Every structure is written in C-alpha cells, then in structure tokens.
PDB file of N, CA, C and O in Angstrom:
ATOM      1  N   MET A   1       0.652  -1.692  -0.024  1.00  0.00           N
ATOM      2  CA  MET A   1      -0.017  -0.374  -0.223  1.00  0.00           C
ATOM      3  C   MET A   1       0.928   1.203   0.024  1.00  0.00           C
ATOM      4  O   MET A   1       2.076   1.331   0.450  1.00  0.00           O
ATOM      5  N   TRP A   2      -0.282   2.511  -0.525  1.00  0.00           N
ATOM      6  CA  TRP A   2       0.708   3.596  -0.676  1.00  0.00           C
ATOM      7  C   TRP A   2       0.283   4.679  -0.456  1.00  0.00           C
ATOM      8  O   TRP A   2      -0.475   5.228  -1.255  1.00  0.00           O
ATOM      9  N   SER A   3       0.743   5.361   0.906  1.00  0.00           N
ATOM     10  CA  SER A   3      -0.255   6.629   0.628  1.00  0.00           C
ATOM     11  C   SER A   3       0.749   7.653  -0.014  1.00  0.00           C
ATOM     12  O   SER A   3       1.964   7.464   0.032  1.00  0.00           O
ATOM     13  N   HIS A   4      -0.233   9.534  -1.045  1.00  0.00           N
ATOM     14  CA  HIS A   4       0.212  10.239  -1.142  1.00  0.00           C
ATOM     15  C   HIS A   4       0.710  11.549   1.022  1.00  0.00           C
ATOM     16  O   HIS A   4       0.555  11.844   2.207  1.00  0.00           O
ATOM     17  N   LEU A   5       1.454  11.670  -0.611  1.00  0.00           N
ATOM     18  CA  LEU A   5       1.785  13.436   1.107  1.00  0.00           C
ATOM     19  C   LEU A   5       1.908  14.169   0.369  1.00  0.00           C
ATOM     20  O   LEU A   5       2.488  14.245  -0.714  1.00  0.00           O
ATOM     21  N   VAL A   6       1.036  15.088   1.264  1.00  0.00           N
ATOM     22  CA  VAL A   6       0.735  16.160   0.680  1.00  0.00           C
ATOM     23  C   VAL A   6       0.707  17.529   1.375  1.00  0.00           C
ATOM     24  O   VAL A   6       0.181  17.536   2.488  1.00  0.00           O
ATOM     25  N   SER A   7       1.325  19.022   0.761  1.00  0.00           N
ATOM     26  CA  SER A   7       1.108  19.982   1.975  1.00  0.00           C
ATOM     27  C   SER A   7      -0.155  20.259   1.690  1.00  0.00           C
ATOM     28  O   SER A   7      -0.746  19.788   0.718  1.00  0.00           O
ATOM     29  N   ASP A   8      -0.865  21.389   2.893  1.00  0.00           N
ATOM     30  CA  ASP A   8      -2.394  22.536   2.281  1.00  0.00           C
ATOM     31  C   ASP A   8      -0.932  23.749   2.141  1.00  0.00           C
ATOM     32  O   ASP A   8      -0.136  22.811   2.136  1.00  0.00           O
ATOM     33  N   SER A   9      -0.526  24.293   2.093  1.00  0.00           N
ATOM     34  CA  SER A   9       0.426  25.111   2.291  1.00  0.00           C
ATOM     35  C   SER A   9       1.377  25.620   1.664  1.00  0.00           C
ATOM     36  O   SER A   9       1.143  26.651   1.034  1.00  0.00           O
ATOM     37  N   SER A  10       2.816  25.014   1.647  1.00  0.00           N
ATOM     38  CA  SER A  10       3.324  25.123   0.304  1.00  0.00           C
ATOM     39  C   SER A  10       4.297  24.155   0.289  1.00  0.00           C
ATOM     40  O   SER A  10       4.597  23.564   1.326  1.00  0.00           O
ATOM     41  N   LEU A  11       4.964  23.861  -1.038  1.00  0.00           N
ATOM     42  CA  LEU A  11       5.424  23.304  -1.447  1.00  0.00           C
ATOM     43  C   LEU A  11       6.725  22.817  -0.723  1.00  0.00           C
ATOM     44  O   LEU A  11       7.004  21.631  -0.543  1.00  0.00           O
ATOM     45  N   ASP A  12       7.638  24.103  -0.253  1.00  0.00           N
ATOM     46  CA  ASP A  12       8.632  23.787   0.707  1.00  0.00           C
ATOM     47  C   ASP A  12       8.504  23.234   1.653  1.00  0.00           C
ATOM     48  O   ASP A  12       9.463  22.617   2.117  1.00  0.00           O
ATOM     49  N   GLU A  13       7.400  23.246   2.229  1.00  0.00           N
ATOM     50  CA  GLU A  13       6.480  22.145   3.674  1.00  0.00           C
ATOM     51  C   GLU A  13       6.302  20.948   4.083  1.00  0.00           C
ATOM     52  O   GLU A  13       6.258  20.226   5.080  1.00  0.00           O
ATOM     53  N   LEU A  14       6.168  21.007   2.386  1.00  0.00           N
ATOM     54  CA  LEU A  14       6.035  19.001   1.362  1.00  0.00           C
ATOM     55  C   LEU A  14       6.936  19.154   2.000  1.00  0.00           C
ATOM     56  O   LEU A  14       6.817  19.351   3.209  1.00  0.00           O
ATOM     57  N   HIS A  15       8.304  19.104   1.293  1.00  0.00           N
ATOM     58  CA  HIS A  15       9.438  19.093   0.280  1.00  0.00           C
ATOM     59  C   HIS A  15      10.508  18.396   1.726  1.00  0.00           C
ATOM     60  O   HIS A  15      11.131  17.338   1.808  1.00  0.00           O
ATOM     61  N   ALA A  16      10.300  19.794   2.921  1.00  0.00           N
ATOM     62  CA  ALA A  16      10.895  19.946   4.644  1.00  0.00           C
ATOM     63  C   ALA A  16       9.909  18.570   5.066  1.00  0.00           C
ATOM     64  O   ALA A  16      10.726  17.670   4.874  1.00  0.00           O
ATOM     65  N   PHE A  17       8.916  18.034   5.424  1.00  0.00           N
ATOM     66  CA  PHE A  17       8.308  17.038   5.707  1.00  0.00           C
ATOM     67  C   PHE A  17       8.689  16.109   5.115  1.00  0.00           C
ATOM     68  O   PHE A  17       9.296  15.390   5.909  1.00  0.00           O
ATOM     69  N   ALA A  18       8.678  15.463   3.602  1.00  0.00           N
ATOM     70  CA  ALA A  18       9.443  14.268   3.203  1.00  0.00           C
ATOM     71  C   ALA A  18      11.009  14.541   3.651  1.00  0.00           C
ATOM     72  O   ALA A  18      10.329  14.961   4.588  1.00  0.00           O
ATOM     73  N   LEU A  19      12.045  14.682   3.865  1.00  0.00           N
ATOM     74  CA  LEU A  19      13.190  14.822   4.462  1.00  0.00           C
ATOM     75  C   LEU A  19      13.221  14.476   5.416  1.00  0.00           C
ATOM     76  O   LEU A  19      13.762  13.406   5.692  1.00  0.00           O
ATOM     77  N   ARG A  20      12.740  15.128   6.163  1.00  0.00           N
ATOM     78  CA  ARG A  20      12.055  14.582   7.606  1.00  0.00           C
ATOM     79  C   ARG A  20      11.639  12.524   8.136  1.00  0.00           C
ATOM     80  O   ARG A  20      11.960  11.806   9.083  1.00  0.00           O
ATOM     81  N   LEU A  21      10.771  12.337   6.826  1.00  0.00           N
ATOM     82  CA  LEU A  21      10.816  10.861   6.617  1.00  0.00           C
ATOM     83  C   LEU A  21      11.563  10.006   6.162  1.00  0.00           C
ATOM     84  O   LEU A  21      11.564   8.775   6.174  1.00  0.00           O
ATOM     85  N   GLY A  22      12.405  11.015   5.629  1.00  0.00           N
ATOM     86  CA  GLY A  22      13.375  10.289   5.127  1.00  0.00           C
ATOM     87  C   GLY A  22      12.830   9.698   3.190  1.00  0.00           C
ATOM     88  O   GLY A  22      13.520   9.147   2.333  1.00  0.00           O
ATOM     89  N   VAL A  23      11.819  10.001   3.162  1.00  0.00           N
ATOM     90  CA  VAL A  23      11.378   9.713   1.636  1.00  0.00           C
ATOM     91  C   VAL A  23      12.394  10.532   0.789  1.00  0.00           C
ATOM     92  O   VAL A  23      12.674  11.653   1.213  1.00  0.00           O
ATOM     93  N   PRO A  24      12.952  10.118  -0.311  1.00  0.00           N
ATOM     94  CA  PRO A  24      13.495  10.199  -1.720  1.00  0.00           C
ATOM     95  C   PRO A  24      12.677  11.128  -2.064  1.00  0.00           C
ATOM     96  O   PRO A  24      11.480  11.345  -1.881  1.00  0.00           O
ATOM     97  N   GLU A  25      13.783  11.797  -2.756  1.00  0.00           N
ATOM     98  CA  GLU A  25      13.157  12.542  -4.038  1.00  0.00           C
ATOM     99  C   GLU A  25      12.328  12.568  -4.902  1.00  0.00           C
ATOM    100  O   GLU A  25      11.514  13.388  -5.329  1.00  0.00           O
ATOM    101  N   ARG A  26      12.696  11.323  -5.174  1.00  0.00           N
ATOM    102  CA  ARG A  26      12.609  10.613  -6.376  1.00  0.00           C
ATOM    103  C   ARG A  26      10.975  10.152  -6.285  1.00  0.00           C
ATOM    104  O   ARG A  26      10.273   9.768  -7.220  1.00  0.00           O
ATOM    105  N   ALA A  27      10.616  10.304  -4.935  1.00  0.00           N
ATOM    106  CA  ALA A  27       9.412  10.149  -4.667  1.00  0.00           C
ATOM    107  C   ALA A  27       8.334  11.193  -4.765  1.00  0.00           C
ATOM    108  O   ALA A  27       7.150  11.199  -4.431  1.00  0.00           O
ATOM    109  N   PHE A  28       9.039  11.977  -5.268  1.00  0.00           N
ATOM    110  CA  PHE A  28       7.669  13.195  -5.229  1.00  0.00           C
ATOM    111  C   PHE A  28       7.371  13.013  -6.484  1.00  0.00           C
ATOM    112  O   PHE A  28       8.085  12.434  -7.303  1.00  0.00           O
ATOM    113  N   ASP A  29       5.619  13.813  -6.809  1.00  0.00           N
ATOM    114  CA  ASP A  29       5.668  13.521  -8.321  1.00  0.00           C
ATOM    115  C   ASP A  29       3.807  15.292  -8.162  1.00  0.00           C
ATOM    116  O   ASP A  29       2.861  15.715  -7.496  1.00  0.00           O
ATOM    117  N   ARG A  30       4.729  15.473  -9.537  1.00  0.00           N
ATOM    118  CA  ARG A  30       3.988  17.797  -9.418  1.00  0.00           C
ATOM    119  C   ARG A  30       3.523  18.290  -8.267  1.00  0.00           C
ATOM    120  O   ARG A  30       3.499  19.476  -7.935  1.00  0.00           O
ATOM    121  N   ASP A  31       3.106  17.241  -7.588  1.00  0.00           N
ATOM    122  CA  ASP A  31       2.318  18.022  -5.592  1.00  0.00           C
ATOM    123  C   ASP A  31       2.114  16.952  -4.902  1.00  0.00           C
ATOM    124  O   ASP A  31       1.414  17.096  -3.900  1.00  0.00           O
ATOM    125  N   HIS A  32       2.629  15.618  -5.202  1.00  0.00           N
ATOM    126  CA  HIS A  32       2.914  14.429  -3.550  1.00  0.00           C
ATOM    127  C   HIS A  32       4.078  14.162  -3.645  1.00  0.00           C
ATOM    128  O   HIS A  32       4.913  14.396  -4.518  1.00  0.00           O
ATOM    129  N   TYR A  33       4.115  13.603  -2.609  1.00  0.00           N
ATOM    130  CA  TYR A  33       5.138  11.876  -1.981  1.00  0.00           C
ATOM    131  C   TYR A  33       4.254  11.038  -2.378  1.00  0.00           C
ATOM    132  O   TYR A  33       3.135  10.962  -1.871  1.00  0.00           O
ATOM    133  N   ASP A  34       4.609  10.418  -3.197  1.00  0.00           N
ATOM    134  CA  ASP A  34       4.207   8.672  -2.728  1.00  0.00           C
ATOM    135  C   ASP A  34       4.729   7.789  -1.470  1.00  0.00           C
ATOM    136  O   ASP A  34       5.818   7.232  -1.609  1.00  0.00           O
ATOM    137  N   VAL A  35       4.219   7.670  -0.589  1.00  0.00           N
ATOM    138  CA  VAL A  35       5.615   6.921   0.385  1.00  0.00           C
ATOM    139  C   VAL A  35       4.800   5.369   0.786  1.00  0.00           C
ATOM    140  O   VAL A  35       3.848   4.905   0.158  1.00  0.00           O
ATOM    141  N   PRO A  36       5.406   4.798   1.889  1.00  0.00           N
ATOM    142  CA  PRO A  36       5.020   3.469   1.333  1.00  0.00           C
ATOM    143  C   PRO A  36       4.150   3.298   2.781  1.00  0.00           C
ATOM    144  O   PRO A  36       4.158   4.202   3.616  1.00  0.00           O
ATOM    145  N   GLU A  37       3.614   2.395   2.925  1.00  0.00           N
ATOM    146  CA  GLU A  37       2.515   1.613   4.044  1.00  0.00           C
ATOM    147  C   GLU A  37       3.490   2.241   5.237  1.00  0.00           C
ATOM    148  O   GLU A  37       3.285   3.099   6.095  1.00  0.00           O
ATOM    149  N   THR A  38       4.928   1.219   4.816  1.00  0.00           N
ATOM    150  CA  THR A  38       5.640   1.756   6.649  1.00  0.00           C
ATOM    151  C   THR A  38       6.562   2.705   7.332  1.00  0.00           C
ATOM    152  O   THR A  38       7.297   2.686   8.319  1.00  0.00           O
ATOM    153  N   VAL A  39       6.005   4.061   5.823  1.00  0.00           N
ATOM    154  CA  VAL A  39       5.872   5.704   5.808  1.00  0.00           C
ATOM    155  C   VAL A  39       5.026   6.501   6.929  1.00  0.00           C
ATOM    156  O   VAL A  39       5.300   7.558   7.498  1.00  0.00           O
ATOM    157  N   HIS A  40       3.829   5.587   7.069  1.00  0.00           N
ATOM    158  CA  HIS A  40       2.684   5.269   7.514  1.00  0.00           C
ATOM    159  C   HIS A  40       2.568   6.051   9.137  1.00  0.00           C
ATOM    160  O   HIS A  40       1.878   7.054   9.319  1.00  0.00           O
ATOM    161  N   ALA A  41       2.956   5.728   9.660  1.00  0.00           N
ATOM    162  CA  ALA A  41       2.480   5.390  10.890  1.00  0.00           C
ATOM    163  C   ALA A  41       3.418   7.045  11.071  1.00  0.00           C
ATOM    164  O   ALA A  41       2.885   8.131  11.296  1.00  0.00           O
ATOM    165  N   ARG A  42       4.544   6.844  10.933  1.00  0.00           N
ATOM    166  CA  ARG A  42       5.677   7.909  11.866  1.00  0.00           C
ATOM    167  C   ARG A  42       5.395   9.277  10.677  1.00  0.00           C
ATOM    168  O   ARG A  42       5.705  10.452  10.871  1.00  0.00           O
ATOM    169  N   ALA A  43       4.945   8.890   9.843  1.00  0.00           N
ATOM    170  CA  ALA A  43       4.960  10.725   9.144  1.00  0.00           C
ATOM    171  C   ALA A  43       3.658  11.003  10.295  1.00  0.00           C
ATOM    172  O   ALA A  43       3.753  11.920  11.110  1.00  0.00           O
ATOM    173  N   VAL A  44       1.913   9.692  10.223  1.00  0.00           N
ATOM    174  CA  VAL A  44       1.584  10.756  12.015  1.00  0.00           C
ATOM    175  C   VAL A  44       2.283  11.279  13.262  1.00  0.00           C
ATOM    176  O   VAL A  44       2.290  12.263  14.002  1.00  0.00           O
ATOM    177  N   GLU A  45       2.902  10.021  13.088  1.00  0.00           N
ATOM    178  CA  GLU A  45       3.245  11.010  14.624  1.00  0.00           C
ATOM    179  C   GLU A  45       4.110  12.380  13.860  1.00  0.00           C
ATOM    180  O   GLU A  45       4.781  11.560  13.233  1.00  0.00           O
ATOM    181  N   LEU A  46       4.462  13.224  13.556  1.00  0.00           N
ATOM    182  CA  LEU A  46       4.924  13.379  13.204  1.00  0.00           C
ATOM    183  C   LEU A  46       4.035  14.984  12.279  1.00  0.00           C
ATOM    184  O   LEU A  46       4.649  15.789  11.579  1.00  0.00           O
ATOM    185  N   GLY A  47       2.758  15.023  12.537  1.00  0.00           N
ATOM    186  CA  GLY A  47       1.865  15.588  11.971  1.00  0.00           C
ATOM    187  C   GLY A  47       1.997  15.829  11.412  1.00  0.00           C
ATOM    188  O   GLY A  47       2.472  16.942  11.186  1.00  0.00           O
ATOM    189  N   ALA A  48       1.577  14.669  10.344  1.00  0.00           N
ATOM    190  CA  ALA A  48       0.575  14.740   8.867  1.00  0.00           C
ATOM    191  C   ALA A  48      -0.761  14.231   9.507  1.00  0.00           C
ATOM    192  O   ALA A  48      -0.954  13.609  10.551  1.00  0.00           O
ATOM    193  N   GLU A  49      -1.328  14.534   8.874  1.00  0.00           N
ATOM    194  CA  GLU A  49      -3.135  14.752   8.767  1.00  0.00           C
ATOM    195  C   GLU A  49      -3.803  13.382   8.070  1.00  0.00           C
ATOM    196  O   GLU A  49      -4.111  13.585   6.896  1.00  0.00           O
ATOM    197  N   ALA A  50      -4.054  12.196   8.492  1.00  0.00           N
ATOM    198  CA  ALA A  50      -4.245  11.175   7.424  1.00  0.00           C
ATOM    199  C   ALA A  50      -6.304  11.355   7.418  1.00  0.00           C
ATOM    200  O   ALA A  50      -7.223  11.049   8.178  1.00  0.00           O
ATOM    201  N   VAL A  51      -6.097  12.257   5.604  1.00  0.00           N
ATOM    202  CA  VAL A  51      -8.080  12.011   5.126  1.00  0.00           C
ATOM    203  C   VAL A  51      -8.133  11.216   3.842  1.00  0.00           C
ATOM    204  O   VAL A  51      -7.310  10.479   3.299  1.00  0.00           O
ATOM    205  N   SER A  52      -9.638  11.681   3.453  1.00  0.00           N
ATOM    206  CA  SER A  52      -9.199  11.122   2.160  1.00  0.00           C
ATOM    207  C   SER A  52      -8.931  11.272   0.612  1.00  0.00           C
ATOM    208  O   SER A  52      -8.518  12.271   0.024  1.00  0.00           O
ATOM    209  N   SER A  53      -9.191  10.313   0.212  1.00  0.00           N
ATOM    210  CA  SER A  53      -8.309  10.757  -0.896  1.00  0.00           C
ATOM    211  C   SER A  53      -9.153  12.309  -1.819  1.00  0.00           C
ATOM    212  O   SER A  53      -8.452  13.091  -2.462  1.00  0.00           O
ATOM    213  N   ARG A  54     -10.561  12.472  -1.707  1.00  0.00           N
ATOM    214  CA  ARG A  54     -11.621  13.925  -1.571  1.00  0.00           C
ATOM    215  C   ARG A  54     -11.115  15.285  -0.899  1.00  0.00           C
ATOM    216  O   ARG A  54     -11.127  16.465  -1.250  1.00  0.00           O
ATOM    217  N   GLU A  55     -10.716  14.666   0.099  1.00  0.00           N
ATOM    218  CA  GLU A  55     -10.416  15.883   1.461  1.00  0.00           C
ATOM    219  C   GLU A  55      -8.799  15.876   1.019  1.00  0.00           C
ATOM    220  O   GLU A  55      -8.298  16.872   1.540  1.00  0.00           O
ATOM    221  N   LEU A  56      -7.932  15.236   0.364  1.00  0.00           N
ATOM    222  CA  LEU A  56      -6.751  15.233  -0.295  1.00  0.00           C
ATOM    223  C   LEU A  56      -6.868  16.757  -1.400  1.00  0.00           C
ATOM    224  O   LEU A  56      -6.432  17.873  -1.117  1.00  0.00           O
ATOM    225  N   LEU A  57      -7.520  16.387  -2.554  1.00  0.00           N
ATOM    226  CA  LEU A  57      -7.987  16.903  -3.561  1.00  0.00           C
ATOM    227  C   LEU A  57      -8.394  18.151  -3.564  1.00  0.00           C
ATOM    228  O   LEU A  57      -8.333  19.031  -4.423  1.00  0.00           O
ATOM    229  N   ARG A  58      -9.052  18.103  -1.905  1.00  0.00           N
ATOM    230  CA  ARG A  58      -9.675  19.739  -1.810  1.00  0.00           C
ATOM    231  C   ARG A  58      -9.176  20.395  -1.279  1.00  0.00           C
ATOM    232  O   ARG A  58      -9.468  21.580  -1.441  1.00  0.00           O
ATOM    233  N   ARG A  59      -7.868  19.947  -0.090  1.00  0.00           N
ATOM    234  CA  ARG A  59      -7.139  20.600   0.377  1.00  0.00           C
ATOM    235  C   ARG A  59      -5.687  21.275  -0.689  1.00  0.00           C
ATOM    236  O   ARG A  59      -5.000  22.283  -0.523  1.00  0.00           O
ATOM    237  N   LEU A  60      -5.647  20.151  -1.829  1.00  0.00           N
ATOM    238  CA  LEU A  60      -4.689  21.233  -2.163  1.00  0.00           C
ATOM    239  C   LEU A  60      -4.312  22.028  -3.472  1.00  0.00           C
ATOM    240  O   LEU A  60      -3.283  22.599  -3.831  1.00  0.00           O
ATOM    241  N   ILE A  61      -6.494  21.694  -4.473  1.00  0.00           N
ATOM    242  CA  ILE A  61      -6.923  22.381  -5.256  1.00  0.00           C
ATOM    243  C   ILE A  61      -6.691  24.769  -4.115  1.00  0.00           C
ATOM    244  O   ILE A  61      -6.316  25.895  -4.439  1.00  0.00           O
ATOM    245  N   ALA A  62      -7.342  23.931  -2.670  1.00  0.00           N
ATOM    246  CA  ALA A  62      -7.788  25.715  -1.915  1.00  0.00           C
ATOM    247  C   ALA A  62      -6.035  25.591  -1.648  1.00  0.00           C
ATOM    248  O   ALA A  62      -5.467  26.353  -2.430  1.00  0.00           O
ATOM    249  N   GLY A  63      -5.195  24.947  -0.887  1.00  0.00           N
ATOM    250  CA  GLY A  63      -3.534  25.749  -1.823  1.00  0.00           C
ATOM    251  C   GLY A  63      -2.608  26.182  -2.679  1.00  0.00           C
ATOM    252  O   GLY A  63      -1.408  26.430  -2.791  1.00  0.00           O
ATOM    253  N   GLY A  64      -4.369  26.172  -3.648  1.00  0.00           N
ATOM    254  CA  GLY A  64      -3.325  25.705  -5.041  1.00  0.00           C
ATOM    255  C   GLY A  64      -2.281  25.491  -5.244  1.00  0.00           C
ATOM    256  O   GLY A  64      -1.408  26.286  -5.592  1.00  0.00           O
ATOM    257  N   LEU A  65      -2.214  24.529  -5.084  1.00  0.00           N
ATOM    258  CA  LEU A  65      -0.618  23.467  -5.066  1.00  0.00           C
ATOM    259  C   LEU A  65      -0.918  22.763  -5.681  1.00  0.00           C
ATOM    260  O   LEU A  65       0.140  22.371  -6.174  1.00  0.00           O
ATOM    261  N   ARG A  66      -2.026  21.966  -6.282  1.00  0.00           N
ATOM    262  CA  ARG A  66      -2.740  21.289  -7.266  1.00  0.00           C
ATOM    263  C   ARG A  66      -2.142  21.565  -8.856  1.00  0.00           C
ATOM    264  O   ARG A  66      -2.302  22.564  -9.557  1.00  0.00           O
ATOM    265  N   ARG A  67      -1.380  20.272  -9.159  1.00  0.00           N
ATOM    266  CA  ARG A  67      -0.681  19.775 -10.824  1.00  0.00           C
ATOM    267  C   ARG A  67      -1.385  18.663 -10.900  1.00  0.00           C
ATOM    268  O   ARG A  67      -1.504  17.557 -10.372  1.00  0.00           O
ATOM    269  N   ARG A  68      -2.020  19.655 -12.142  1.00  0.00           N
ATOM    270  CA  ARG A  68      -2.512  18.216 -12.788  1.00  0.00           C
ATOM    271  C   ARG A  68      -0.845  17.593 -14.067  1.00  0.00           C
ATOM    272  O   ARG A  68       0.067  18.335 -14.431  1.00  0.00           O
ATOM    273  N   LYS A  69      -0.945  16.688 -14.282  1.00  0.00           N
ATOM    274  CA  LYS A  69      -0.336  16.068 -15.850  1.00  0.00           C
ATOM    275  C   LYS A  69      -0.634  16.865 -16.580  1.00  0.00           C
ATOM    276  O   LYS A  69      -1.503  17.692 -16.303  1.00  0.00           O
ATOM    277  N   ARG A  70       0.144  16.838 -17.972  1.00  0.00           N
ATOM    278  CA  ARG A  70       0.081  17.196 -18.719  1.00  0.00           C
ATOM    279  C   ARG A  70      -0.283  16.305 -19.650  1.00  0.00           C
ATOM    280  O   ARG A  70      -0.087  15.146 -19.284  1.00  0.00           O
ATOM    281  N   HIS A  71      -0.804  16.437 -20.864  1.00  0.00           N
ATOM    282  CA  HIS A  71      -1.077  16.012 -22.267  1.00  0.00           C
ATOM    283  C   HIS A  71      -1.236  16.174 -23.148  1.00  0.00           C
ATOM    284  O   HIS A  71      -1.409  15.236 -23.926  1.00  0.00           O
TER     285      HIS A  71
END
C-alpha cells in the first residue's frame, strides 16, 4: 500500500517534511510524494493528518498546489 503525502500550505513545507521522514526526492510527483505504508505511522506521529482522497484533493486545490499531468 502507498499513501500520498501533500501539503496544504506550500511545497517548501512538503519537501521539508519528506526530508524529515527520509522519503527520497525521487518519490515526488508534481504535487505529492508517494510514501510506502511503512512510513505512514511515522508521518502521522510527526504531524501528518490522514484524510480521504477527496479531502486531499480539496486541500491541494484550496492551497493552490494542485499540479495536473499535462497531456
């Protein structure tokens, strides 16, 4: 299983949090990090909030951080 790690305020915050978790830069994809299930509990301990995919998308859009794939 995988989770998406996002920020609802800035990409700088997202990158700093991912670094604290030890998530490699290659896991970043446009507006989120793909993190393995093994990292989920630690992310929550450090302040991440588990939300539904709908809420995750809502927060990305509200924060102006949503980056869609270009076709």
